[in-house]
N, C-alpha and C positions, 0 to 999 in steps of 0.2 A: 504494500500500500504506500503510495507516494505521500510525503508529508504535505500538510495543508499550508498553502502560501498565504501571505498577507494580501498580496496583489498579483493577479494574473493579468498580463497585458497581451492583447491580441494585436500583433503587428510588430515586426522587427525592423522598421525603417527608421529614419532620423527621429521622428516624433516618438515612436514607441521606445526606442533605446534611450533617448535623452530623458524621457519621463522615468523609465526604469532606473537609470543611473541616479537621478535626483532622489527617487524614493528609497533606493538602497542606502544612499548616504544619509537619509533621514531615519534609518533604522528599520526599514520595512524589509520583510522577506519577499522577494519579487522574482517572478518567472515570466519570461517573454516567450510567447508562442508564435512562431513565424512559419508560414506555409512553404516558403522557399528557403533562401539564405538571407542573412542579415543585409539589409539595404538593397535587395535585388529589384525593388520596384522603382518608383519615381525618384527615390533617394539616390540612385546610382548614376543616372545619365543626365541629370539636369545641369544647369550652367553654373551652379555653385556660387551664386551671388548673394550677398547680404545687403538687402535693399530697403532701407527706410524710404528711399525715393519712390518705391512702389506703393505708397500709402493709398493712392487713388484706386478704387475698386474697378473691376471689369464692368460691373453694373453701373453704367454712367450714361448721362444724356447723350443720345446719338448712337449708342452701341447697337440698338435694334435696327436703325436705318442702315448702318454700315453692314450688318449681318445680312440684311435682305438684299443689298446690292451685291454682296459676295456669294449669294446662295448657290449660284451655278458656276462659280469660279473655283476650280479644284485646287488652285495654288494660293488662295486668299489666306491672310493671317488667321481669320476665324472662319471655321467651316462647320456646318451642321449636316451630317450625312442623312439624306432623305430616307426614312424608313418608318414602319409602323411601330411606335414606341410610346404608349400613353404616359408612361412615367416621365420620359423626356419632355413630352409636350406640356405636362403639368408643371415640370420644373421650368421650362422656358417661359410659360405664362407668369409664374411667380417672379422669375428673373426680370421679365419685361416691366412688371409693375414697379420694380425698384430702380429702373433707369430714369430717375428724376433727380433734380439737384438736392432736394432735402435728404433723401436716402443716401445719395452719393457723399454728401458732407458728413453725415452720421457715420457711415462706414469708413470714410477717410480718417476721421478722428480716432476711431477705435483701432484701425489698422496701424496708424501712426504710433499709438501707445504701445502696442505689443512689439512692433518692429523696432522702435527705439530702445525699448527695454532689452530686447534680445541683442541688438547691436552693441549696446553698452556692456553687456555681460559676456560677450563672446571671447574677448582676449583672456580674461581671467578664467573662464570655463575651460578653454583649451589648455592654458598653462597648468591649471590645477590637475587636469587629468592626463597630461603628457601627450596630447593629441597633436601630431605633426601632419598638417594637411595643407600646407602652403597658404595659410591665411595671410592676407595682405590688405591693409587699409589704404588702398591706392585710389579709392573713389571710382565713380563710373560716369562716363560721358554719354548723353543721349544726343545722337547726331541726326540733324534734320537736313533734308534736301529740298523741302517745300517751304519757301519763305513765309507763306501765309500761316502754315501750321506752327512754325517756330514763333511767329509773332503772337498767335492765338494762345500759346502756352502761358502767357503772362498771368491769365486769370487763375489757372491751376497753380502757378508758381507762387502767387500771393497766398493761396490757401495753405500750401505746404510750408511757406515761411511762417505763417501764423501758428503752425503746429511745431515750430522749432526745427524744421528740417532745412539745413543750409544748402544753398544752391547759388549758382551764378550763370548768367547767360552770356555767351561768347559769340561774337559775329563770325561769319564764315571765313573772312580773310585772316583773322587772328588764329582761328582754329586750324586752318591749313598751315600756317607758319609753325604752330606749336606741335602739330601731329602730322608728320610726313606720310603716315599710312592712309590718310584720308584722300579721297579723289576730289578733283575740281568739281564744282557744283554743290559743295557743302554750303548750305544757307546759314547754319548756325549750330551751336552746341549748347546744351544745358548740362552743366557739370554739377555733380553731387559728391562733394569731397568726403562726406561721411560714410558713403557706401564702402563695401569691402568685397573680397572674393576668397574662395577656398576651393580645394579639390574635393567634391562631395563624396566620391568613393572612399577616399582616405579618411575623411571626417567620420563617415558611418562605421568604417572598420575600426577607427579609434574609439568610437563610442562603445562598440561591442567589446573591445578589449578591456576598456575601463570598467564597463558594467560587470563583466565576469570577474575582473580583479577585485572589485569591491564586494563580491559575494553573490551577485545576481546569477540566475540560471537562464541561459538562452537555449530554447528548444527549436532547432531548425528542422525543416521538412516535417512540420507538425501542423498540418492544416486543421483549422477549427471547423467542426461539422455542425455543432449546436452549442448553445449556452443558455443557462437559465439560473434564476435565483432560487435559493433555498431559504429556510427559516432564518438561518444565521450567516448566509454568505452566498456563494455562487458555485456552480459546477459547470465544467466545460468538457465536451466530448470532442476528441480530435482523432485524426487518422492513426495516432499512436497511443490511444487510450484516454482515460479520463483524468481530469485535474480538478482539485477543489481549492477554493480560496475564500478569503473574507470579502475582497473587492475585486471587481473586473473593470479594467480600463480598455475601452475599444479604441484602438489607434491603427486601424487597418487601411487607412487611406481610402482609395477608390472602392475597396471591397467592404468598407464599413457598413453600408446600407443592408447588405445581405445578412450579415451577422445580427444587425440591429432588428431586422424584421422578426427573427426568431425570438427576440426579447420583447416584441410588441412595441418597438420604438420607431418613430419616424425620423429618418436622417436624410434631409433633402440635399443629397450630394450626387452629382453626376461625374462620371469619369471624363476628364478632358485630356485627350491624347496630345502629347508633344513629341518632338524629335530633336535629336542632337547628333552631330558628327564631330569626331575628335581627330585632330591632325598633329603631326610633328610641328613644333613652333617654327614658322618661317622667319627669315631675317627681317621681313617687312612688317612683322606683327606690330599692332599699336602698343603704346606704352601702358595703357590701362584698359580695363574692360569697357565695352561699348554696347549701347543699344542702338540699332538701326531703326529709328522711330517709325517711319512710314511703313516699314515691312515687319515690324514687331519681331525682330531677330536680335538675339543676344550674341555677343562675341566676347568670350572669356579667355583671358590670356594667363597662362601659368609659366613657370620657369622653363618647362620643356614641352609645352603643348599649347594648343589653341582649340577651343570648342565653339562651334556654331550651334545655336539651338533656338527653338521657337515654335510657333503656331499653336492654335487651340482648336482641336477637332473633336466634336461631340459625335462619336460613332459607337457608343456602348463600350463593351469591354474588348473590342477588336484591337489587337496589338500588332497587326500586320504592318509592314513598312510600305508606305505609299510613295512611290518613286516621284510622283508629281510634286509632292510637298517637300521632299528632300531636295529636289532640283531647285525649287523656289527659294529655299534657304540659301543654297550655295550661290544662286544667281543674285540674290539680294546683297550678299557679301561682296560680290564682284562689282556691284553698282556703287558701293560706298567706299570700298577699301582697295588699296593696291596689294593684291595677294597673288601668289603664283597661279598660273593658269591651270595647273594640274597638281595641287598639293597632295602629299602622301596622307591618305586617310587611314587612321588606325582603328577607328570604331564607328559604327552606325547604330543608333539606339532609338527605340521608341518606348514611351512609358505613359502611364495614366495618372494624371493629377486629380485629387479629390476636390471638386469645385462645388462649394456650397451655394445655394440659391441667392444669398445676399452677399457672397464673396467675403464672408467673415467665418473664421473657424468656429467649430463647436467645441468648447472647452468647459468642462464642469460636470456636475451630477446629472445623470439621466432622469428626466421627469418621471415620477411614478415608481422609482426604484430606490431602494436604500443602499444597494451595494454595487451599482453600475455607474461608471463614469465614461465620458467621451473626450477624446482629443483627436479630432479629425476635421476634414473640410478646409485644409490650409491652402488649397489651390496650388498655385505656382510658388508659394512662399514657405513650404515646409522647412527647408534648410534655414531660411532667414528667421523664422519664428520658433525654431526648435528649442533654443535655450529658455526663452521666456515662457513658452508653453510648459516645459518641464518644471520650471520654478512655480508656475501657477498651479499646476496639478498637484505638486508636492504640498504647497501651502493649503490648498482646498481640502485635500484628503486628510492632512493632519490637523486641520482646523486653526491655522495661524493666519494672521493678516497678510494678504497678498501684496506684492509690490506695485501693482497697478489695478485699476478697476476691472473686475471680471465680468461685470453685468452685461456688456455688449456681446460677450461670447457664450453666454449661458445657453445650453440646449433647450431650456424651458421656453425660449422665445418661439419655438415651433410646436409647443404642446397644444 
């Protein structure tokens, strides 16, 4: 008979492992149940950026109009695969209702609070746990080729500055002088000096090592089949047998809704597919990570590599590689940057990000349950929000005052 754990965590990505590490260090007996291997989902191939600059949510005024224009463009930054899926349609309806300025500003304030808390905690978190993942506080540049869009950013820029996010706007001529990797035609750059980057695969591997070293148990290849509450805790059935615990934390990313349904919970999260390609670092690589604004493509630069990533595709749990979208990402990089015509590609990846209907994560106690907690729905910002999410879950479970307001993230908002 396996010993009873204090906390069972479903999901061994950046969120699940970070929460597990924080809880173990708070004195809890923790076991993480991962269907594959640690960090094999969206934690592995994302662009590894730490971005308070991304406080503005996807659910914004104008998003629906852009999505409709892009509906039949296979290479558009946002794509909704046409199919019969009532759950997706209901999610899209809820998302559309939130594409207004009032909800946008509410979500921006909440996202800024957790992103800034996480960014501030990252250096100490990595140092305390001995995680070497090429973390660098080099800032991120958002590059514009459309002058009208660059000028229109001023309204969002004011909102971000009001929230304490530092930024500066640089005209195209100066940007070209400062960054030789940029192509002629750059209209301007918005620089966020407070942003950072890391190698996400090394970060998650470091979390797993630190979690085990602190006394946590990581069960890989242990798919959860069902979960339920008992009179004094929870029981989980997996492909490798049953586990019992006092509390259950659901941190399974895009797969969280399936486990949640078995618990009678509504988790309004849809899988948003993204892509990335990793290359040997070319001599012409930019000095810092870059966002190609109009194409919604990230360019992350590491000591020995360069990664292109982006797109948001709502196609269910389909993880097949769409060559049209991969080509669009590479084509976008060629429009903005001086890169080799045929760079050596080391890896091509696709993964599913858990996108909540209001683009805010669900963090906290599950409504109607005494022993179930949620930490999911982080969208494209799981790495960015991982440390603050871990600290918040730790504080909520042990009943101590959290470092920032948990109210905007409570799962009870959908009860």
